[in-house]
C-alpha positions in Angstrom: -20.5 -7.0 -55.9 -19.0 -5.8 -59.1 -19.0 -8.9 -60.2 -22.3 -9.2 -60.0 -23.3 -5.9 -61.8 -21.1 -6.3 -64.4 -22.6 -9.9 -65.5 -25.4 -10.4 -68.2 -27.7 -13.0 -69.6 -25.6 -13.8 -73.1 -26.7 -17.2 -73.4 -29.9 -19.2 -72.1 -31.5 -18.2 -68.8 -30.8 -21.2 -66.8 -26.9 -20.4 -67.3 -27.2 -16.5 -66.4 -29.3 -17.8 -63.5 -27.2 -20.2 -61.8 -24.2 -17.2 -62.6 -26.8 -14.9 -61.0 -27.2 -16.8 -57.5 -23.5 -18.1 -57.4 -22.9 -14.4 -57.3 -25.5 -12.9 -55.5 -24.7 -15.5 -52.9 -21.6 -14.2 -52.0 -22.3 -10.4 -51.2 -24.1 -9.9 -47.7 -26.2 -7.7 -46.7 -28.4 -7.4 -50.4 -31.8 -7.0 -50.1 -34.0 -9.3 -51.6 -35.7 -6.3 -53.8 -32.0 -5.6 -54.8 -31.0 -9.0 -56.2 -34.6 -8.9 -58.2 -33.7 -5.6 -59.6 -30.6 -6.8 -60.4 -31.7 -10.0 -61.7 -34.3 -8.0 -64.3 -31.9 -5.7 -65.3 -29.2 -7.9 -66.6 -31.7 -10.3 -68.4 -31.7 -9.9 -72.7 -34.1 -6.9 -73.0 -36.6 -9.0 -75.1 -36.9 -11.0 -72.2 -36.9 -8.4 -69.6 -39.3 -6.3 -71.3 -42.2 -9.2 -71.1 -41.3 -9.9 -67.7 -41.0 -6.9 -66.3 -44.7 -6.3 -67.6 -46.1 -9.2 -65.4 -44.5 -7.7 -62.3 -42.6 -10.4 -60.3 -42.8 -9.8 -56.6 -39.6 -12.2 -56.1 -36.6 -14.3 -57.7 -38.5 -17.5 -58.0 -41.6 -15.7 -59.9 -39.0 -14.0 -62.0 -36.8 -16.9 -62.6 -40.1 -18.8 -63.9 -41.2 -15.8 -66.4 -37.6 -15.5 -67.9 -37.8 -19.2 -68.5 -40.9 -19.2 -70.3 
């Protein structure tokens, strides 16, 4: 959980997504809404703001919006 909380997007969305998935899949009992919030909260600010405006309901939607 500590590693998941500490990662941030520092390069392309795909790399961050891969790292996020690897770490979040190791945390048991983490709800889908918490995964979504952790993912969004650690995106680069300029990407996060655009994605949050579109209010994705799940990680798949958030991934797609972040890549756009």
